[in-house]
FIGUTOR-75261 format. One record per atom (N, C-alpha, C): residue number from 1; x, y, z. Coordinates in steps of 0.05 Angstrom, whole numbers, padded with zeros to 5 digits. Atoms other than C-alpha are relative to their C-alpha. Example, Ala and Ser with C-alpha at 12.3 -4.5 7.8 and 13.67 -1.06 7.14 Angstrom:
[r 1,[00018,-00024,00000]],
[r 1,[00246,-00090,00156]],
[r 1,[00018,00024,00000]],
[r 2,[-00016,-00024,-00001]],
[r 2,[00273,-00021,00143]],
[r 2,[-00015,00022,00014]],
***
This chain:
[r 1,[-00007,-00031,-00003]],
[r 1,[-00339,-04631,-00550]],
[r 1,[00035,00005,-00004]],
[r 2,[-00030,-00005,00005]],
[r 2,[-00269,-04606,-00575]],
[r 2,[00009,00029,00004]],
[r 3,[-00005,-00031,-00001]],
[r 3,[-00227,-04545,-00563]],
[r 3,[00022,00001,-00021]],
[r 4,[-00028,00004,00017]],
[r 4,[-00175,-04520,-00614]],
[r 4,[00004,00031,00002]],
[r 5,[-00006,-00028,00005]],
[r 5,[-00137,-04456,-00620]],
[r 5,[00005,00000,-00029]],
[r 6,[-00003,-00004,00031]],
[r 6,[-00147,-04437,-00696]],
[r 6,[-00021,00018,-00005]],
[r 7,[00020,-00022,00014]],
[r 7,[-00183,-04393,-00745]],
[r 7,[-00030,-00008,-00002]],
[r 8,[00024,00011,00006]],
[r 8,[-00257,-04408,-00743]],
[r 8,[-00006,00000,-00035]],
[r 9,[00010,-00002,00033]],
[r 9,[-00263,-04386,-00823]],
[r 9,[00012,-00024,-00009]],
[r 10,[-00018,00024,00014]],
[r 10,[-00216,-04447,-00838]],
[r 10,[-00010,-00024,00008]],
[r 11,[00007,00031,-00009]],
[r 11,[-00249,-04507,-00807]],
[r 11,[-00023,-00005,-00022]],
[r 12,[00017,00015,00017]],
[r 12,[-00284,-04557,-00846]],
[r 12,[-00020,-00010,00013]],
[r 13,[00024,00006,-00015]],
[r 13,[-00349,-04558,-00811]],
[r 13,[-00024,00003,-00015]],
[r 14,[00024,-00012,00013]],
[r 14,[-00423,-04551,-00832]],
[r 14,[-00006,00021,00009]],
[r 15,[00009,-00032,-00003]],
[r 15,[-00433,-04488,-00792]],
[r 15,[00017,00011,00022]],
[r 16,[-00018,-00013,-00027]],
[r 16,[-00389,-04437,-00751]],
[r 16,[-00021,00021,00010]],
[r 17,[00019,-00017,-00014]],
[r 17,[-00419,-04394,-00701]],
[r 17,[00017,00031,-00004]],
[r 18,[-00013,-00032,00002]],
[r 18,[-00409,-04316,-00710]],
[r 18,[-00009,00014,00023]],
[r 19,[00005,-00012,-00026]],
[r 19,[-00407,-04275,-00644]],
[r 19,[-00008,00026,-00008]],
[r 20,[00014,-00018,00012]],
[r 20,[-00462,-04228,-00670]],
[r 20,[-00014,00024,00021]],
[r 21,[00013,-00014,-00012]],
[r 21,[-00490,-04167,-00652]],
[r 21,[-00028,00005,-00005]],
[r 22,[00028,-00003,00005]],
[r 22,[-00568,-04151,-00646]],
[r 22,[-00005,00009,-00031]],
[r 23,[00010,-00012,00025]],
[r 23,[-00567,-04115,-00715]],
[r 23,[00011,-00020,-00022]],
[r 24,[-00016,00017,00014]],
[r 24,[-00522,-04169,-00750]],
[r 24,[00018,00013,-00020]],
[r 25,[-00022,-00011,00016]],
[r 25,[-00472,-04119,-00772]],
[r 25,[00026,-00013,00007]],
[r 26,[-00024,00011,-00005]],
[r 26,[-00411,-04154,-00784]],
[r 26,[00031,00015,-00003]],
[r 27,[-00026,-00016,-00003]],
[r 27,[-00352,-04110,-00762]],
[r 27,[00025,-00008,00008]],
[r 28,[-00023,00009,-00008]],
[r 28,[-00298,-04129,-00726]],
[r 28,[00003,-00030,00019]],
[r 29,[00002,00023,-00014]],
[r 29,[-00274,-04189,-00684]],
[r 29,[-00002,-00025,-00019]],
[r 30,[00013,00027,00012]],
[r 30,[-00303,-04260,-00703]],
[r 30,[-00019,00010,-00027]],
[r 31,[00020,-00011,00021]],
[r 31,[-00354,-04223,-00748]],
[r 31,[00017,00008,-00023]],
[r 32,[-00018,-00013,00024]],
[r 32,[-00303,-04187,-00786]],
[r 32,[00015,-00012,-00018]],
[r 33,[-00019,00013,00010]],
[r 33,[-00258,-04240,-00797]],
[r 33,[-00020,-00023,-00018]],
[r 34,[00020,00019,00015]],
[r 34,[-00320,-04286,-00824]],
[r 34,[-00006,00014,-00027]],
[r 35,[00008,-00021,00024]],
[r 35,[-00342,-04221,-00870]],
[r 35,[00024,-00005,-00026]],
[r 36,[-00026,-00006,00019]],
[r 36,[-00269,-04213,-00900]],
[r 36,[00000,-00028,-00015]],
[r 37,[-00005,00029,00019]],
[r 37,[-00264,-04292,-00917]],
[r 37,[-00026,-00015,-00009]],
[r 38,[00023,00012,00015]],
[r 38,[-00336,-04310,-00934]],
[r 38,[-00010,00020,-00022]],
[r 39,[00007,-00018,00025]],
[r 39,[-00348,-04250,-00977]],
[r 39,[-00026,00019,00012]],
[r 40,[00024,-00017,-00011]],
[r 40,[-00403,-04196,-00973]],
[r 40,[-00031,-00011,-00002]],
[r 41,[00020,00012,00002]],
[r 41,[-00454,-04241,-00991]],
[r 41,[-00020,-00007,00028]],
[r 42,[00006,00003,-00026]],
[r 42,[-00461,-04263,-00916]],
[r 42,[-00012,00022,00011]],
[r 43,[00011,-00024,-00010]],
[r 43,[-00474,-04188,-00895]],
[r 43,[-00028,00003,-00015]],
[r 44,[00023,-00004,00010]],
[r 44,[-00525,-04185,-00947]],
[r 44,[-00024,-00020,00007]],
[r 45,[00026,00022,-00008]],
[r 45,[-00566,-04245,-00923]],
[r 45,[-00003,00008,00029]],
[r 46,[00007,-00009,-00031]],
[r 46,[-00557,-04215,-00849]],
[r 46,[-00017,00025,-00001]],
[r 47,[00016,-00020,00004]],
[r 47,[-00586,-04153,-00879]],
[r 47,[-00030,-00008,-00006]],
[r 48,[00025,00012,00011]],
[r 48,[-00640,-04187,-00911]],
[r 48,[-00018,-00016,00024]],
[r 49,[00014,00008,-00020]],
[r 49,[-00658,-04230,-00851]],
[r 49,[-00008,00023,00021]],
[r 50,[00007,-00021,-00019]],
[r 50,[-00658,-04166,-00805]],
[r 50,[-00026,00012,-00012]],
[r 51,[00030,-00019,00017]],
[r 51,[-00711,-04129,-00855]],
[r 51,[-00021,-00022,00004]],
[r 52,[00022,00021,00000]],
[r 52,[-00753,-04195,-00851]],
[r 52,[-00010,-00003,00029]],
[r 53,[00008,00016,-00025]],
[r 53,[-00748,-04210,-00776]],
[r 53,[00003,00025,00020]],
[r 54,[-00015,-00020,-00025]],
[r 54,[-00719,-04147,-00737]],
[r 54,[00021,-00011,00015]],
[r 55,[-00027,00008,-00017]],
[r 55,[-00657,-04148,-00689]],
[r 55,[-00009,-00028,00014]],
[r 56,[-00005,00023,-00016]],
[r 56,[-00635,-04209,-00656]],
[r 56,[-00005,00007,00032]],
[r 57,[-00006,-00008,-00026]],
[r 57,[-00650,-04213,-00584]],
[r 57,[00027,-00011,00011]],
[r 58,[-00025,00011,-00012]],
[r 58,[-00592,-04225,-00542]],
[r 58,[-00009,-00030,00014]],
[r 59,[00009,00030,00001]],
[r 59,[-00591,-04304,-00534]],
[r 59,[-00011,-00011,-00021]],
[r 60,[00006,00011,00027]],
[r 60,[-00619,-04312,-00597]],
[r 60,[00014,-00004,-00018]],
[r 61,[-00023,00006,00021]],
[r 61,[-00586,-04332,-00662]],
[r 61,[-00017,00000,-00027]],
[r 62,[00007,-00004,00031]],
[r 62,[-00599,-04323,-00737]],
[r 62,[00019,-00016,-00019]],
[r 63,[-00019,00020,00011]],
[r 63,[-00573,-04369,-00791]],
[r 63,[-00001,00012,-00034]],
[r 64,[-00002,-00008,00027]],
[r 64,[-00548,-04352,-00863]],
[r 64,[00020,-00020,-00015]],
[r 65,[-00016,00018,00018]],
[r 65,[-00507,-04386,-00918]],
[r 65,[00029,00012,00011]],
[r 66,[-00027,-00006,-00009]],
[r 66,[-00431,-04383,-00911]],
[r 66,[00014,00011,-00021]],
[r 67,[-00015,-00012,00016]],
[r 67,[-00408,-04353,-00975]],
[r 67,[00020,-00019,-00010]],
[r 68,[-00021,00017,00000]],
[r 68,[-00341,-04377,-00988]],
[r 68,[00016,-00016,00016]],
[r 69,[-00012,00020,-00019]],
[r 69,[-00327,-04412,-00929]],
[r 69,[-00003,-00033,-00008]],
[r 70,[00007,00026,-00002]],
[r 70,[-00319,-04485,-00923]],
[r 70,[-00023,-00008,00009]],
[r 71,[00029,00010,-00012]],
[r 71,[-00380,-04492,-00880]],
[r 71,[-00021,00011,-00019]],
[r 72,[00028,-00008,00020]],
[r 72,[-00451,-04490,-00908]],
[r 72,[-00011,00026,00010]],
[r 73,[00015,-00019,-00015]],
[r 73,[-00475,-04440,-00854]],
[r 73,[00014,00017,00016]],
[r 74,[-00011,-00013,-00026]],
[r 74,[-00461,-04386,-00806]],
[r 74,[-00023,00004,00016]],
[r 75,[00021,-00006,-00017]],
[r 75,[-00503,-04384,-00745]],
[r 75,[00010,00022,00016]],
[r 76,[-00005,-00030,-00013]],
[r 76,[-00505,-04310,-00717]],
[r 76,[-00007,-00002,00028]],
[r 77,[00014,00006,-00030]],
[r 77,[-00513,-04318,-00638]],
[r 77,[00009,00028,00011]],
[r 78,[-00006,-00026,-00010]],
[r 78,[-00520,-04252,-00602]],
[r 78,[00002,-00008,00027]],
[r 79,[-00009,-00002,-00032]],
[r 79,[-00486,-04253,-00531]],
[r 79,[-00005,00024,00010]],
[r 80,[-00001,-00018,-00019]],
[r 80,[-00491,-04208,-00475]],
[r 80,[00025,00019,-00004]],
[r 81,[-00019,-00018,-00004]],
[r 81,[-00450,-04148,-00463]],
[r 81,[00010,00004,00036]],
[r 82,[-00006,-00002,-00031]],
[r 82,[-00414,-04148,-00398]],
[r 82,[-00008,00023,00018]],
[r 83,[00013,-00017,-00009]],
[r 83,[-00448,-04112,-00344]],
[r 83,[-00031,00002,-00006]],
[r 84,[00034,00000,00001]],
[r 84,[-00520,-04118,-00367]],
[r 84,[-00016,-00019,00017]],
[r 85,[00010,00016,-00020]],
[r 85,[-00533,-04173,-00323]],
[r 85,[-00009,-00029,-00008]],
[r 86,[00004,00025,00007]],
[r 86,[-00549,-04244,-00323]],
[r 86,[00015,-00013,-00028]],
[r 87,[-00016,00007,00027]],
[r 87,[-00493,-04257,-00373]],
[r 87,[00003,-00032,-00007]],
[r 88,[00004,00031,00007]],
[r 88,[-00489,-04332,-00362]],
[r 88,[-00023,-00008,-00010]],
[r 89,[00026,00007,00012]],
[r 89,[-00556,-04346,-00376]],
[r 89,[-00003,00002,-00032]],
[r 90,[00004,-00011,00026]],
[r 90,[-00555,-04305,-00436]],
[r 90,[00018,-00017,-00017]],
[r 91,[-00014,00014,00017]],
[r 91,[-00495,-04341,-00464]],
[r 91,[-00010,-00030,00000]],
[r 92,[00009,00023,00000]],
[r 92,[-00526,-04405,-00448]],
[r 92,[-00021,-00002,-00021]],
[r 93,[00024,-00001,00023]],
[r 93,[-00586,-04381,-00492]],
[r 93,[00011,00006,-00026]],
[r 94,[-00015,-00005,00027]],
[r 94,[-00542,-04364,-00545]],
[r 94,[00008,-00028,-00011]],
[r 95,[-00007,00025,00003]],
[r 95,[-00511,-04433,-00544]],
[r 95,[-00025,-00017,-00011]],
[r 96,[00025,00013,00003]],
[r 96,[-00582,-04463,-00543]],
[r 96,[-00011,00007,-00026]],
[r 97,[00014,-00009,00027]],
[r 97,[-00613,-04420,-00598]],
[r 97,[00023,-00006,-00024]],
[r 98,[-00016,00009,00023]],
[r 98,[-00550,-04436,-00644]],
[r 98,[-00002,-00029,-00007]],
[r 99,[00002,00026,00006]],
[r 99,[-00557,-04509,-00633]],
[r 99,[-00030,-00009,-00006]],
[r 100,[00022,00008,00010]],
[r 100,[-00629,-04511,-00646]],
[r 100,[-00002,00004,-00031]],
[r 101,[-00002,00001,00031]],
[r 101,[-00617,-04481,-00712]],
[r 101,[00019,-00013,-00015]],
[r 102,[-00015,00014,00007]],
[r 102,[-00566,-04523,-00726]],
[r 102,[-00014,-00031,-00006]],
[r 103,[00018,00024,00000]],
[r 103,[-00611,-04587,-00713]],
[r 103,[-00021,00003,-00022]],
[r 104,[00021,-00011,00020]],
[r 104,[-00663,-04550,-00759]],
[r 104,[00012,-00008,-00028]],
[r 105,[-00017,00002,00023]],
[r 105,[-00613,-04553,-00814]],
[r 105,[00018,-00023,-00005]],
[r 106,[-00011,00027,00003]],
[r 106,[-00587,-04622,-00810]],
[r 106,[00031,00003,00006]],
[r 107,[-00031,-00001,-00001]],
[r 107,[-00515,-04596,-00783]],
[r 107,[00006,-00021,00016]],
[r 108,[-00010,00021,-00016]],
[r 108,[-00476,-04650,-00758]],
[r 108,[00035,00009,00017]],
[r 109,[-00019,-00012,-00007]],
[r 109,[-00413,-04607,-00742]],
[r 109,[00002,00025,00004]],
[r 110,[00003,-00032,-00003]],
[r 110,[-00407,-04536,-00711]],
[r 110,[00021,00009,00018]],
[r 111,[-00021,-00011,-00012]],
[r 111,[-00353,-04493,-00688]],
[r 111,[-00013,00029,00013]],
[r 112,[00010,-00020,-00016]],
[r 112,[-00371,-04440,-00633]],
[r 112,[00032,00013,00004]],
[r 113,[-00024,-00018,-00013]],
[r 113,[-00318,-04375,-00615]],
[r 113,[-00007,-00004,00032]],
[r 114,[00001,-00007,-00030]],
[r 114,[-00312,-04353,-00544]],
[r 114,[-00018,00022,-00001]],
[r 115,[00019,-00022,00002]],
[r 115,[-00377,-04315,-00551]],
[r 115,[-00004,00020,00020]],
[r 116,[00000,-00019,-00021]],
[r 116,[-00380,-04247,-00516]],
[r 116,[00026,00007,00012]],
[r 117,[-00026,-00003,-00012]],
[r 117,[-00307,-04251,-00493]],
[r 117,[00016,00021,-00019]],
[r 118,[-00018,-00024,00010]],
[r 118,[-00278,-04198,-00542]],
[r 118,[-00010,00032,00005]],
[r 119,[00007,-00030,-00001]],
[r 119,[-00309,-04130,-00553]],
[r 119,[-00025,00002,00020]],
[r 120,[00022,-00002,-00018]],
[r 120,[-00370,-04147,-00511]],
[r 120,[00011,-00003,00029]],
[r 121,[-00004,00001,-00027]],
[r 121,[-00327,-04154,-00451]],
[r 121,[-00003,-00019,00019]],
[r 122,[00012,00021,-00023]],
[r 122,[-00353,-04215,-00417]],
[r 122,[00036,-00013,00008]],
[r 123,[-00030,00016,-00016]],
[r 123,[-00290,-04248,-00376]],
[r 123,[00003,-00031,-00014]],
[r 124,[-00002,00028,00014]],
[r 124,[-00264,-04309,-00415]],
[r 124,[-00006,-00022,00017]],
[r 125,[00006,00021,-00023]],
[r 125,[-00273,-04352,-00351]],
[r 125,[-00030,-00004,00004]],
[r 126,[00023,00004,00003]],
[r 126,[-00348,-04331,-00356]],
[r 126,[-00010,-00007,-00026]],
[r 127,[00005,00013,00030]],
[r 127,[-00357,-04350,-00429]],
[r 127,[00004,-00025,00001]],
[r 128,[-00007,00024,00003]],
[r 128,[-00321,-04410,-00421]],
[r 128,[-00020,-00019,00020]],
[r 129,[00016,00017,-00021]],
[r 129,[-00363,-04435,-00358]],
[r 129,[-00032,00001,-00013]],
[r 130,[00027,-00003,00012]],
[r 130,[-00428,-04415,-00396]],
[r 130,[-00003,-00017,-00021]],
[r 131,[00001,00012,00024]],
[r 131,[-00415,-04441,-00459]],
[r 131,[00004,-00031,00003]],
[r 132,[-00008,00024,-00005]],
[r 132,[-00378,-04507,-00439]],
[r 132,[-00020,-00017,00013]],
[r 133,[00021,00010,-00016]],
[r 133,[-00435,-04518,-00390]],
[r 133,[-00022,-00009,-00011]],
[r 134,[00022,00003,00017]],
[r 134,[-00491,-04511,-00440]],
[r 134,[00009,-00023,-00016]],
[r 135,[-00007,00021,00022]],
[r 135,[-00456,-04555,-00491]],
[r 135,[00006,-00029,00014]],
[r 136,[00006,00024,-00017]],
[r 136,[-00444,-04610,-00433]],
[r 136,[-00027,-00007,00009]],
[r 137,[00031,00002,-00004]],
[r 137,[-00521,-04602,-00412]],
[r 137,[-00007,-00017,-00026]],
[r 138,[00007,00009,00025]],
[r 138,[-00534,-04615,-00489]],
[r 138,[00007,-00028,-00006]],
[r 139,[-00010,00025,00008]],
[r 139,[-00493,-04674,-00496]],
[r 139,[-00011,-00020,00019]],
[r 140,[00009,00020,-00020]],
[r 140,[-00512,-04709,-00430]],
[r 140,[-00036,-00005,-00004]],
[r 141,[00028,-00001,00003]],
[r 141,[-00588,-04690,-00451]],
[r 141,[-00015,-00028,-00016]],
[r 142,[00008,00024,00015]],
[r 142,[-00589,-04755,-00495]],
[r 142,[-00014,00009,-00029]],
[r 143,[00014,-00012,00024]],
[r 143,[-00620,-04713,-00550]],
[r 143,[00019,00016,-00020]],
[r 144,[-00021,-00013,00014]],
[r 144,[-00554,-04692,-00582]],
[r 144,[00003,-00008,-00029]],
[r 145,[00010,00005,00031]],
[r 145,[-00572,-04690,-00656]],
[r 145,[00027,00017,-00016]],
[r 146,[-00022,-00007,00014]],
[r 146,[-00505,-04652,-00671]],
[r 146,[00026,-00012,00011]],
[r 147,[-00021,00011,-00012]],
[r 147,[-00449,-04698,-00654]],
[r 147,[00031,00010,00008]],
[r 148,[-00029,-00007,00001]],
[r 148,[-00385,-04656,-00664]],
[r 148,[-00008,00030,00008]],
[r 149,[-00006,-00030,-00012]],
[r 149,[-00379,-04590,-00622]],
[r 149,[00021,00005,00001]],
[r 150,[-00029,-00010,-00005]],
[r 150,[-00317,-04553,-00629]],
[r 150,[-00003,00030,00012]],
[r 151,[-00007,-00027,-00014]],
[r 151,[-00295,-04490,-00587]],
[r 151,[00024,00010,-00012]],
[r 152,[-00021,-00009,00017]],
[r 152,[-00250,-04453,-00636]],
[r 152,[00009,00030,00010]],
[r 153,[-00016,-00022,-00018]],
[r 153,[-00203,-04403,-00590]],
[r 153,[00016,00011,-00009]],
[r 154,[-00022,-00018,00020]],
[r 154,[-00167,-04348,-00619]],
[r 154,[00029,00008,00014]],
[r 155,[-00021,00000,-00008]],
[r 155,[-00110,-04338,-00570]],
[r 155,[00010,-00018,00020]],
[r 156,[-00009,00018,-00025]],
[r 156,[-00072,-04374,-00508]],
[r 156,[-00014,00005,00025]],
[r 157,[00007,-00007,-00024]],
[r 157,[-00106,-04339,-00455]],
[r 157,[-00033,-00013,-00002]],
[r 158,[00030,00013,00004]],
[r 158,[-00177,-04361,-00483]],
[r 158,[00001,-00024,-00001]],
[r 159,[-00001,00028,-00006]],
[r 159,[-00154,-04430,-00495]],
[r 159,[00004,-00009,00028]],
[r 160,[-00008,00005,-00033]],
[r 160,[-00128,-04435,-00425]],
[r 160,[-00030,00002,00016]],
[r 161,[00025,-00002,-00015]],
[r 161,[-00196,-04413,-00398]],
[r 161,[-00017,-00020,-00006]],
[r 162,[00018,00025,00007]],
[r 162,[-00236,-04463,-00435]],
[r 162,[00010,-00025,00006]],
[r 163,[-00015,00022,-00011]],
[r 163,[-00187,-04514,-00425]],
[r 163,[00000,-00009,00034]],
[r 164,[00000,00005,-00034]],
[r 164,[-00185,-04505,-00344]],
[r 164,[-00032,-00005,00004]],
[r 165,[00028,00006,-00006]],
[r 165,[-00267,-04502,-00346]],
[r 165,[-00010,-00033,-00005]],
[r 166,[-00001,00020,00008]],
[r 166,[-00266,-04563,-00389]],
[r 166,[00008,-00024,00023]],
[r 167,[-00014,00015,-00020]],
[r 167,[-00224,-04597,-00340]],
[r 167,[-00018,-00003,00029]],
[r 168,[00013,-00001,-00026]],
[r 168,[-00271,-04575,-00278]],
[r 168,[-00028,-00015,-00007]],
[r 169,[00028,00018,00002]],
[r 169,[-00329,-04608,-00314]],
[r 169,[00007,-00026,-00008]],
[r 170,[-00007,00027,-00001]],
[r 170,[-00291,-04673,-00313]],
[r 170,[00008,-00009,-00029]],
[r 171,[-00017,00007,00028]],
[r 171,[-00265,-04671,-00391]],
[r 171,[-00031,-00012,-00014]],
[r 172,[00029,00007,00013]],
[r 172,[-00344,-04692,-00406]],
[r 172,[-00002,-00001,-00028]],
[r 173,[00004,-00011,00022]],
[r 173,[-00356,-04696,-00472]],
[r 173,[-00030,-00018,-00010]],
***
């Protein structure tokens, strides 16, 4: 498990995770940055996925190509909106859904943002606790088929929250 303060769209990994909404509309935040960098084809693939499958449930994920990004895939993970209840479980579910899709597509390296810690209003500390906890559980499970898991964090405060949480977990990887 790695923490980085960086632009997720610039990473050289197999897959990046988009903090998505249920309708896979890539407007602002992480999604907007991915759309601008990857090109419109990722949004077109999201629209096609939505036509075939319907909205993605909170805690679920969908996968598309990555357009012009270095990554091969974008995994669109739907996190909770703060105040809807059971946010930590839903964030853990979003991590696990993303990892399952990554495994199904042979991904060996993946980068996650601080899902729901932006416009969805989940406190950074809650996102960190849920996502890093889910990642640690996945790594400890012994079935870890995705050996490189990066948390790509966009600002100092978010990086600090994730770093402190990783310290509480004992820095385990």
